[in-house]
N, CA, C and O atoms as CSV, one atom per row, in Angstrom:
chain,resi,resn,atom,element,x,y,z
A,1,MET,N,N,-10.484,-12.662,13.899
A,1,MET,CA,C,-10.551,-11.218,13.923
A,1,MET,C,C,-10.580,-10.724,12.482
A,1,MET,O,O,-9.823,-11.214,11.644
A,2,ALA,N,N,-11.420,-9.790,12.197
A,2,ALA,CA,C,-11.536,-9.226,10.862
A,2,ALA,C,C,-10.378,-8.291,10.580
A,2,ALA,O,O,-9.751,-7.765,11.499
A,3,ASN,N,N,-10.098,-8.088,9.297
A,3,ASN,CA,C,-9.004,-7.228,8.909
A,3,ASN,C,C,-9.545,-5.831,8.521
A,3,ASN,O,O,-10.585,-5.692,7.878
A,4,ARG,N,N,-8.788,-4.819,8.944
A,4,ARG,CA,C,-9.080,-3.444,8.604
A,4,ARG,C,C,-8.863,-3.219,7.115
A,4,ARG,O,O,-7.881,-3.708,6.556
A,5,VAL,N,N,-9.746,-2.499,6.474
A,5,VAL,CA,C,-9.633,-2.196,5.044
A,5,VAL,C,C,-9.483,-0.668,4.942
A,5,VAL,O,O,-10.290,0.086,5.484
A,6,SER,N,N,-8.423,-0.232,4.229
A,6,SER,CA,C,-8.184,1.200,4.021
A,6,SER,C,C,-8.057,1.518,2.556
A,6,SER,O,O,-7.524,0.744,1.760
A,7,ILE,N,N,-8.581,2.716,2.220
A,7,ILE,CA,C,-8.433,3.219,0.827
A,7,ILE,C,C,-7.989,4.665,0.955
A,7,ILE,O,O,-8.185,5.299,1.992
A,8,ILE,N,N,-7.393,5.176,-0.101
A,8,ILE,CA,C,-7.098,6.599,-0.245
A,8,ILE,C,C,-8.146,7.162,-1.161
A,8,ILE,O,O,-8.363,6.657,-2.263
A,9,TYR,N,N,-8.819,8.244,-0.693
A,9,TYR,CA,C,-9.922,8.832,-1.425
A,9,TYR,C,C,-9.802,10.354,-1.333
A,9,TYR,O,O,-9.907,10.917,-0.243
A,10,ASN,N,N,-9.590,11.001,-2.433
A,10,ASN,CA,C,-9.503,12.497,-2.508
A,10,ASN,C,C,-8.563,13.088,-1.455
A,10,ASN,O,O,-8.880,14.096,-0.824
A,11,GLY,N,N,-7.393,12.444,-1.272
A,11,GLY,CA,C,-6.406,12.950,-0.338
A,11,GLY,C,C,-6.587,12.547,1.115
A,11,GLY,O,O,-5.841,12.983,1.992
A,12,PHE,N,N,-7.601,11.695,1.363
A,12,PHE,CA,C,-7.825,11.183,2.721
A,12,PHE,C,C,-7.746,9.669,2.738
A,12,PHE,O,O,-8.059,8.998,1.754
A,13,GLU,N,N,-7.323,9.149,3.873
A,13,GLU,CA,C,-7.424,7.699,4.081
A,13,GLU,C,C,-8.733,7.437,4.785
A,13,GLU,O,O,-9.041,8.067,5.796
A,14,VAL,N,N,-9.503,6.507,4.252
A,14,VAL,CA,C,-10.722,6.046,4.886
A,14,VAL,C,C,-10.427,4.591,5.305
A,14,VAL,O,O,-10.101,3.753,4.464
A,15,SER,N,N,-10.545,4.307,6.592
A,15,SER,CA,C,-10.176,2.999,7.092
A,15,SER,C,C,-11.344,2.434,7.897
A,15,SER,O,O,-11.875,3.094,8.789
A,16,VAL,N,N,-11.740,1.187,7.563
A,16,VAL,CA,C,-12.900,0.536,8.180
A,16,VAL,C,C,-12.532,-0.823,8.751
A,16,VAL,O,O,-11.871,-1.632,8.098
A,17,LEU,N,N,-12.972,-1.060,9.984
A,17,LEU,CA,C,-12.770,-2.353,10.639
A,17,LEU,C,C,-14.144,-2.973,10.878
A,17,LEU,O,O,-14.925,-2.446,11.670
A,18,PRO,N,N,-14.451,-4.084,10.206
A,18,PRO,CA,C,-15.724,-4.773,10.481
A,18,PRO,C,C,-15.638,-5.463,11.836
A,18,PRO,O,O,-14.592,-5.998,12.204
A,19,ILE,N,N,-16.745,-5.448,12.576
A,19,ILE,CA,C,-16.760,-6.024,13.898
A,19,ILE,C,C,-17.884,-7.085,13.987
A,19,ILE,O,O,-19.046,-6.791,13.711
A,20,LEU,N,N,-17.529,-8.273,14.362
A,20,LEU,CA,C,-18.520,-9.366,14.522
A,20,LEU,C,C,-19.383,-9.070,15.729
A,20,LEU,O,O,-18.893,-8.638,16.772
A,21,GLU,N,N,-20.660,-9.304,15.575
A,21,GLU,CA,C,-21.615,-9.141,16.646
A,21,GLU,C,C,-21.209,-9.951,17.873
A,21,GLU,O,O,-20.889,-11.133,17.758
A,22,PHE,N,N,-21.222,-9.328,19.030
A,22,PHE,CA,C,-20.848,-9.995,20.272
A,22,PHE,C,C,-21.809,-11.133,20.535
A,22,PHE,O,O,-23.027,-10.960,20.480
A,23,GLY,N,N,-21.246,-12.318,20.827
A,23,GLY,CA,C,-22.053,-13.484,21.123
A,23,GLY,C,C,-22.860,-13.965,19.922
A,23,GLY,O,O,-23.919,-14.577,20.060
A,24,ALA,N,N,-22.330,-13.672,18.757
A,24,ALA,CA,C,-23.031,-14.022,17.498
A,24,ALA,C,C,-23.208,-15.543,17.376
A,24,ALA,O,O,-22.323,-16.309,17.755
A,25,PRO,N,N,-24.329,-15.955,16.856
A,25,PRO,CA,C,-24.509,-17.409,16.593
A,25,PRO,C,C,-23.545,-17.849,15.505
A,25,PRO,O,O,-23.092,-17.027,14.709
A,26,LEU,N,N,-23.235,-19.113,15.464
A,26,LEU,CA,C,-22.321,-19.628,14.464
A,26,LEU,C,C,-22.910,-19.537,13.059
A,26,LEU,O,O,-22.168,-19.431,12.083
A,27,THR,N,N,-24.194,-19.576,12.954
A,27,THR,CA,C,-24.827,-19.422,11.653
A,27,THR,C,C,-25.434,-18.024,11.549
A,27,THR,O,O,-26.077,-17.541,12.481
A,28,ASN,N,N,-25.226,-17.405,10.436
A,28,ASN,CA,C,-25.733,-16.060,10.123
A,28,ASN,C,C,-25.303,-14.968,11.129
A,28,ASN,O,O,-26.155,-14.231,11.625
A,29,PRO,N,N,-24.027,-14.857,11.428
A,29,PRO,CA,C,-23.592,-13.784,12.300
A,29,PRO,C,C,-23.751,-12.456,11.571
A,29,PRO,O,O,-23.763,-12.414,10.341
A,30,LYS,N,N,-23.873,-11.381,12.326
A,30,LYS,CA,C,-23.964,-10.061,11.722
A,30,LYS,C,C,-22.797,-9.192,12.171
A,30,LYS,O,O,-22.098,-9.500,13.137
A,31,TYR,N,N,-22.610,-8.098,11.439
A,31,TYR,CA,C,-21.436,-7.218,11.637
A,31,TYR,C,C,-21.847,-5.749,11.778
A,31,TYR,O,O,-22.890,-5.320,11.284
A,32,SER,N,N,-21.005,-5.016,12.456
A,32,SER,CA,C,-21.071,-3.550,12.551
A,32,SER,C,C,-19.711,-3.069,12.045
A,32,SER,O,O,-18.951,-3.862,11.491
A,33,TYR,N,N,-19.392,-1.792,12.224
A,33,TYR,CA,C,-18.007,-1.332,11.864
A,33,TYR,C,C,-17.614,-0.151,12.678
A,33,TYR,O,O,-18.451,0.587,13.198
A,34,PHE,N,N,-16.317,0.021,12.783
A,34,PHE,CA,C,-15.691,1.206,13.374
A,34,PHE,C,C,-14.734,1.728,12.285
A,34,PHE,O,O,-14.043,0.954,11.622
A,35,ALA,N,N,-14.716,3.032,12.126
A,35,ALA,CA,C,-13.910,3.596,11.032
A,35,ALA,C,C,-13.296,4.911,11.423
A,35,ALA,O,O,-13.676,5.524,12.420
A,36,TYR,N,N,-12.338,5.341,10.623
A,36,TYR,CA,C,-11.763,6.687,10.782
A,36,TYR,C,C,-11.374,7.247,9.438
A,36,TYR,O,O,-11.219,6.513,8.462
A,37,ILE,N,N,-11.218,8.561,9.397
A,37,ILE,CA,C,-10.739,9.315,8.263
A,37,ILE,C,C,-9.593,10.177,8.690
A,37,ILE,O,O,-9.663,10.811,9.742
A,38,CYS,N,N,-8.552,10.224,7.921
A,38,CYS,CA,C,-7.440,11.148,8.181
A,38,CYS,C,C,-6.857,11.575,6.880
A,38,CYS,O,O,-7.105,10.947,5.850
A,39,ARG,N,N,-6.082,12.635,6.899
A,39,ARG,CA,C,-5.325,13.031,5.698
A,39,ARG,C,C,-4.389,11.889,5.379
A,39,ARG,O,O,-3.821,11.282,6.287
A,40,SER,N,N,-4.220,11.588,4.120
A,40,SER,CA,C,-3.377,10.396,3.768
A,40,SER,C,C,-1.977,10.570,4.301
A,40,SER,O,O,-1.353,9.567,4.647
A,41,ARG,N,N,-1.444,11.759,4.392
A,41,ARG,CA,C,-0.092,11.970,4.889
A,41,ARG,C,C,0.018,11.719,6.362
A,41,ARG,O,O,1.119,11.526,6.879
A,42,ASP,N,N,-1.137,11.716,7.077
A,42,ASP,CA,C,-1.164,11.482,8.527
A,42,ASP,C,C,-1.598,10.087,8.909
A,42,ASP,O,O,-1.846,9.814,10.084
A,43,ALA,N,N,-1.697,9.173,7.909
A,43,ALA,CA,C,-2.258,7.849,8.175
A,43,ALA,C,C,-1.486,7.096,9.243
A,43,ALA,O,O,-2.083,6.319,9.988
A,44,GLU,N,N,-0.205,7.294,9.340
A,44,GLU,CA,C,0.608,6.603,10.359
A,44,GLU,C,C,0.782,7.417,11.626
A,44,GLU,O,O,1.474,6.990,12.550
A,45,SER,N,N,0.171,8.568,11.677
A,45,SER,CA,C,0.306,9.467,12.825
A,45,SER,C,C,-0.313,8.860,14.073
A,45,SER,O,O,-1.341,8.185,14.021
A,46,LYS,N,N,0.335,9.117,15.175
A,46,LYS,CA,C,-0.176,8.651,16.480
A,46,LYS,C,C,-1.095,9.724,17.094
A,46,LYS,O,O,-1.676,9.491,18.153
A,47,GLU,N,N,-1.234,10.889,16.450
A,47,GLU,CA,C,-2.005,11.986,16.986
A,47,GLU,C,C,-3.481,11.719,16.820
A,47,GLU,O,O,-3.989,11.792,15.701
A,48,ALA,N,N,-4.182,11.416,17.877
A,48,ALA,CA,C,-5.575,11.063,17.818
A,48,ALA,C,C,-6.450,12.196,17.245
A,48,ALA,O,O,-7.442,11.929,16.568
A,49,GLU,N,N,-6.087,13.431,17.513
A,49,GLU,CA,C,-6.897,14.560,17.073
A,49,GLU,C,C,-6.838,14.765,15.570
A,49,GLU,O,O,-7.608,15.550,15.016
A,50,ARG,N,N,-5.924,14.059,14.906
A,50,ARG,CA,C,-5.765,14.197,13.470
A,50,ARG,C,C,-6.651,13.197,12.740
A,50,ARG,O,O,-6.615,13.139,11.511
A,51,LYS,N,N,-7.441,12.412,13.455
A,51,LYS,CA,C,-8.313,11.412,12.841
A,51,LYS,C,C,-9.770,11.676,13.219
A,51,LYS,O,O,-10.074,12.006,14.365
A,52,TYR,N,N,-10.664,11.528,12.241
A,52,TYR,CA,C,-12.084,11.659,12.541
A,52,TYR,C,C,-12.667,10.251,12.603
A,52,TYR,O,O,-12.628,9.509,11.621
A,53,ARG,N,N,-13.201,9.897,13.750
A,53,ARG,CA,C,-13.746,8.531,13.967
A,53,ARG,C,C,-15.256,8.543,13.810
A,53,ARG,O,O,-15.934,9.488,14.213
A,54,PHE,N,N,-15.764,7.480,13.220
A,54,PHE,CA,C,-17.192,7.274,13.140
A,54,PHE,C,C,-17.454,5.798,13.128
A,54,PHE,O,O,-16.547,5.006,12.874
A,55,SER,N,N,-18.711,5.404,13.405
A,55,SER,CA,C,-19.031,3.975,13.466
A,55,SER,C,C,-20.523,3.741,13.159
A,55,SER,O,O,-21.335,4.663,13.090
A,56,HIS,N,N,-20.814,2.484,12.985
A,56,HIS,CA,C,-22.177,1.974,12.888
A,56,HIS,C,C,-22.238,0.881,13.938
A,56,HIS,O,O,-21.897,-0.265,13.646
A,57,PRO,N,N,-22.661,1.201,15.153
A,57,PRO,CA,C,-22.536,0.286,16.255
A,57,PRO,C,C,-23.514,-0.886,16.254
A,57,PRO,O,O,-23.292,-1.871,16.957
A,58,LEU,N,N,-24.583,-0.794,15.481
A,58,LEU,CA,C,-25.549,-1.880,15.474
A,58,LEU,C,C,-25.146,-2.969,14.450
A,58,LEU,O,O,-24.737,-2.642,13.336
A,59,PRO,N,N,-25.256,-4.203,14.810
A,59,PRO,CA,C,-24.878,-5.296,13.872
A,59,PRO,C,C,-25.934,-5.500,12.825
A,59,PRO,O,O,-26.728,-6.438,12.910
A,60,ASP,N,N,-25.955,-4.621,11.821
A,60,ASP,CA,C,-26.984,-4.622,10.771
A,60,ASP,C,C,-26.535,-5.285,9.467
A,60,ASP,O,O,-27.350,-5.471,8.563
A,61,PHE,N,N,-25.255,-5.644,9.354
A,61,PHE,CA,C,-24.720,-6.128,8.108
A,61,PHE,C,C,-24.538,-7.677,8.133
A,61,PHE,O,O,-24.075,-8.252,9.118
A,62,LEU,N,N,-24.911,-8.293,7.044
A,62,LEU,CA,C,-24.936,-9.746,6.985
A,62,LEU,C,C,-23.551,-10.409,6.886
A,62,LEU,O,O,-23.410,-11.603,7.150
A,63,ASN,N,N,-22.541,-9.630,6.507
A,63,ASN,CA,C,-21.187,-10.192,6.407
A,63,ASN,C,C,-20.163,-9.053,6.521
A,63,ASN,O,O,-20.507,-7.871,6.522
A,64,GLU,N,N,-18.878,-9.466,6.619
A,64,GLU,CA,C,-17.782,-8.473,6.710
A,64,GLU,C,C,-17.764,-7.537,5.522
A,64,GLU,O,O,-17.642,-6.322,5.679
A,65,ALA,N,N,-17.886,-8.106,4.329
A,65,ALA,CA,C,-17.819,-7.311,3.124
A,65,ALA,C,C,-18.887,-6.206,3.102
A,65,ALA,O,O,-18.608,-5.079,2.694
A,66,ALA,N,N,-20.083,-6.527,3.532
A,66,ALA,CA,C,-21.156,-5.539,3.561
A,66,ALA,C,C,-20.878,-4.426,4.538
A,66,ALA,O,O,-21.157,-3.259,4.262
A,67,ALA,N,N,-20.321,-4.790,5.694
A,67,ALA,CA,C,-19.972,-3.790,6.727
A,67,ALA,C,C,-18.880,-2.878,6.196
A,67,ALA,O,O,-18.977,-1.660,6.343
A,68,VAL,N,N,-17.829,-3.444,5.575
A,68,VAL,CA,C,-16.722,-2.659,5.041
A,68,VAL,C,C,-17.259,-1.751,3.923
A,68,VAL,O,O,-16.939,-0.562,3.901
A,69,ASP,N,N,-18.051,-2.276,3.016
A,69,ASP,CA,C,-18.579,-1.462,1.937
A,69,ASP,C,C,-19.384,-0.253,2.466
A,69,ASP,O,O,-19.236,0.872,1.988
A,70,ALA,N,N,-20.235,-0.530,3.465
A,70,ALA,CA,C,-21.046,0.573,4.048
A,70,ALA,C,C,-20.163,1.607,4.693
A,70,ALA,O,O,-20.415,2.804,4.554
A,71,GLY,N,N,-19.114,1.172,5.410
A,71,GLY,CA,C,-18.212,2.115,6.059
A,71,GLY,C,C,-17.428,2.937,5.075
A,71,GLY,O,O,-17.245,4.139,5.269
A,72,LEU,N,N,-16.957,2.299,4.007
A,72,LEU,CA,C,-16.208,3.054,2.973
A,72,LEU,C,C,-17.121,4.048,2.243
A,72,LEU,O,O,-16.696,5.166,1.950
A,73,GLN,N,N,-18.354,3.662,1.950
A,73,GLN,CA,C,-19.295,4.592,1.299
A,73,GLN,C,C,-19.623,5.761,2.206
A,73,GLN,O,O,-19.690,6.904,1.753
A,74,ARG,N,N,-19.829,5.481,3.485
A,74,ARG,CA,C,-20.118,6.573,4.422
A,74,ARG,C,C,-18.897,7.516,4.555
A,74,ARG,O,O,-19.047,8.737,4.609
A,75,GLY,N,N,-17.683,6.918,4.606
A,75,GLY,CA,C,-16.475,7.712,4.679
A,75,GLY,C,C,-16.328,8.589,3.466
A,75,GLY,O,O,-15.957,9.755,3.602
A,76,LYS,N,N,-16.602,8.081,2.286
A,76,LYS,CA,C,-16.506,8.858,1.055
A,76,LYS,C,C,-17.517,10.002,1.089
A,76,LYS,O,O,-17.190,11.115,0.677
A,77,SER,N,N,-18.724,9.758,1.564
A,77,SER,CA,C,-19.725,10.817,1.619
A,77,SER,C,C,-19.303,11.920,2.602
A,77,SER,O,O,-19.575,13.096,2.358
A,78,ILE,N,N,-18.648,11.556,3.699
A,78,ILE,CA,C,-18.141,12.558,4.646
A,78,ILE,C,C,-17.059,13.381,3.978
A,78,ILE,O,O,-17.064,14.608,4.071
A,79,VAL,N,N,-16.132,12.718,3.306
A,79,VAL,CA,C,-15.046,13.436,2.603
A,79,VAL,C,C,-15.620,14.383,1.559
A,79,VAL,O,O,-15.150,15.511,1.410
A,80,ASP,N,N,-16.636,13.923,0.838
A,80,ASP,CA,C,-17.250,14.743,-0.215
A,80,ASP,C,C,-18.135,15.846,0.311
A,80,ASP,O,O,-18.633,16.656,-0.471
A,81,GLY,N,N,-18.349,15.905,1.622
A,81,GLY,CA,C,-19.190,16.928,2.205
A,81,GLY,C,C,-20.679,16.670,2.054
A,81,GLY,O,O,-21.481,17.584,2.246
A,82,LYS,N,N,-21.065,15.455,1.717
A,82,LYS,CA,C,-22.480,15.108,1.529
A,82,LYS,C,C,-23.175,14.648,2.814
A,82,LYS,O,O,-24.394,14.482,2.836
A,83,ASP,N,N,-22.406,14.445,3.872
A,83,ASP,CA,C,-22.946,14.073,5.150
A,83,ASP,C,C,-23.235,15.364,5.942
A,83,ASP,O,O,-22.316,16.134,6.218
A,84,VAL,N,N,-24.493,15.599,6.304
A,84,VAL,CA,C,-24.848,16.869,6.954
A,84,VAL,C,C,-24.402,16.940,8.410
A,84,VAL,O,O,-24.373,18.023,8.994
A,85,VAL,N,N,-24.061,15.818,8.993
A,85,VAL,CA,C,-23.671,15.773,10.421
A,85,VAL,C,C,-22.155,15.780,10.574
A,85,VAL,O,O,-21.634,16.421,11.487
A,86,HIS,N,N,-21.437,15.079,9.694
A,86,HIS,CA,C,-19.960,14.890,9.865
A,86,HIS,C,C,-19.198,15.692,8.845
A,86,HIS,O,O,-19.681,15.963,7.746
A,87,SER,N,N,-17.993,16.067,9.233
A,87,SER,CA,C,-17.142,16.863,8.357
A,87,SER,C,C,-15.649,16.549,8.593
A,87,SER,O,O,-15.248,16.118,9.673
A,88,VAL,N,N,-14.870,16.776,7.572
A,88,VAL,CA,C,-13.429,16.605,7.677
A,88,VAL,C,C,-12.702,17.942,7.591
A,88,VAL,O,O,-11.486,17.979,7.406
A,89,GLU,N,N,-13.448,19.043,7.725
A,89,GLU,CA,C,-12.829,20.346,7.601
A,89,GLU,C,C,-11.727,20.610,8.599
A,89,GLU,O,O,-10.774,21.322,8.281
A,90,HIS,N,N,-11.823,20.059,9.797
A,90,HIS,CA,C,-10.800,20.277,10.824
A,90,HIS,C,C,-9.512,19.476,10.603
A,90,HIS,O,O,-8.503,19.688,11.274
A,91,LEU,N,N,-9.581,18.542,9.632
A,91,LEU,CA,C,-8.358,17.739,9.381
A,91,LEU,C,C,-7.453,18.451,8.416
A,91,LEU,O,O,-6.383,17.941,8.082
């Protein structure tokens, strides 16, 4: 099982879990990711509505590190307001 990677970025926690492709071959497996953003003070909160969840469900990444990096970069762009679809304004 892959490990979740979390960073604090501009007052938010961005947390990414790389996910191994289901039924992946032993050679050259690919990864996707599931992630969330929350205010850093709410990182341990059990309140689901305090977290913004996003993912990349297709196994497009060649390794865990690439999936984590992509998730963290996307999370940062959401926090920075550069993502036209996603926002953290409600957090």
